[in-house]
C-alpha positions in Angstrom: -10.1 -18.0 -24.7 -13.1 -15.9 -25.5 -13.5 -12.3 -26.5 -14.2 -11.3 -22.8 -10.8 -12.7 -21.9 -9.1 -10.4 -24.4 -11.0 -7.3 -23.1 -10.3 -8.4 -19.5 -6.6 -8.5 -20.3 -6.7 -5.1 -21.9 -8.5 -3.7 -18.9 -5.9 -5.3 -16.6 -3.2 -3.8 -18.8 -4.8 -0.4 -18.3 -4.7 -1.0 -14.6 -0.9 -1.2 -14.8 -0.7 2.3 -16.3 -3.1 3.7 -13.7 -1.2 2.1 -10.9 2.1 3.6 -12.1 0.4 7.1 -12.2 -1.2 6.5 -8.8 2.3 5.7 -7.4 3.7 9.0 -8.7 0.8 10.8 -7.2 1.2 9.0 -3.9 4.9 10.0 -3.7 4.0 13.6 -3.7 1.2 13.1 -1.1 3.7 11.3 1.1 5.7 14.6 1.1 2.5 16.5 2.0 2.2 18.0 -1.4 0.0 17.4 -4.5 1.7 16.9 -7.8 -1.1 18.6 -9.9 0.2 17.2 -13.2 0.4 13.6 -11.8 -3.1 14.1 -10.3 -4.6 15.3 -13.6 -2.9 12.4 -15.5 -4.4 9.8 -13.1 -7.8 11.6 -13.3 -7.8 11.4 -17.1 -6.6 7.8 -17.1 -9.3 6.7 -14.6 -12.1 8.6 -16.4 -11.1 7.0 -19.7 -10.7 3.5 -18.1 -14.0 3.6 -16.3 -15.7 4.5 -19.5 -14.1 1.5 -21.2 -15.1 -0.7 -18.3 -18.8 0.2 -18.8 -19.3 -2.7 -21.2 -17.8 -5.1 -18.8 -20.0 -3.8 -16.0 -23.1 -4.3 -18.1 -21.9 -7.9 -18.8 -21.2 -8.5 -15.1 -24.6 -7.0 -14.2 -26.4 -9.6 -16.2 -25.1 -12.2 -13.7 -24.5 -10.1 -10.5 -26.4 -6.8 -10.4 -25.1 -6.0 -6.9 -21.5 -6.5 -7.7 -21.7 -4.5 -10.9 -23.4 -1.7 -9.0 -20.7 -1.8 -6.3 -17.9 -1.4 -8.9 -19.8 1.4 -10.7 -20.3 3.1 -7.3 -16.5 2.9 -6.8 -15.9 4.5 -10.2 -18.4 7.3 -9.5 -16.9 7.9 -6.0 -13.3 8.2 -7.5 -14.5 10.6 -10.2 -16.4 12.7 -7.7 -13.4 12.9 -5.4 -11.2 13.8 -8.3 -13.6 16.6 -9.4 -13.7 18.0 -5.8 -9.9 17.7 -5.7 -9.6 19.7 -8.9 -11.8 22.4 -7.3 -9.6 22.4 -4.2 -6.4 22.7 -6.2 -7.8 25.6 -8.2 -8.9 27.3 -5.0 -5.5 26.7 -3.4 -7.0 24.8 -0.5 -4.2 22.4 0.4 -5.8 21.0 3.6 -8.9 19.9 1.7 -6.8 18.9 -1.3 -4.6 16.5 0.8 -7.7 14.9 2.4 -9.4 14.5 -1.0 -6.3 13.2 -2.8 -5.8 10.5 0.0 -9.4 9.4 -0.4 -9.0 9.4 -4.2 -5.9 7.3 -4.0 -7.5 4.8 -1.6 -10.7 4.2 -3.7 -8.9 4.0 -7.0 -6.3 1.5 -5.6 -9.1 -0.5 -3.9 -11.1 -0.7 -7.1 -8.2 -2.1 -9.0 -7.4 -4.7 -6.4 -11.0 -5.7 -6.0 -11.6 -6.0 -9.8 -8.5 -8.1 -10.4 -8.7 -10.3 -7.3 -12.5 -10.9 -7.1 -14.2 -9.8 -10.3 -12.0 -10.3 -13.4 -11.6 -14.1 -12.7 -15.4 -14.4 -13.0 -15.2 -13.4 -16.6 -13.0 -16.5 -17.3 -15.1 -18.9 -15.3 -17.8 -20.8 -17.2 -21.3 -20.1 -15.8 -22.5 -22.6 -13.2 -19.0 -23.6 -12.0 
């Protein structure tokens, strides 16, 4: 088990916390509301997590530039949606807010699934296999 395995596990562990926070946010959205505290918690968790994943994306990019760029794009899209959602919340625009929060939930959840199903296993597979 190499150093990358340890960091992959820590990144996966962070995903569990993000998923729990996403679930709380999704519950409010299902009731056509936005739990602002839950949203801000998820936003903060994602921003911190994406920053920590940067080293992994650099490592991944050494072998697969396109895949690393795709994941980085997902991170950027989630953060952009979250920033726009924050603006909508502050402006009291619930219609835009609900649209943005649904998109934010979808991309954040998709990113976690894709990383764990398709990408993290690459870190534990020896090159050339």
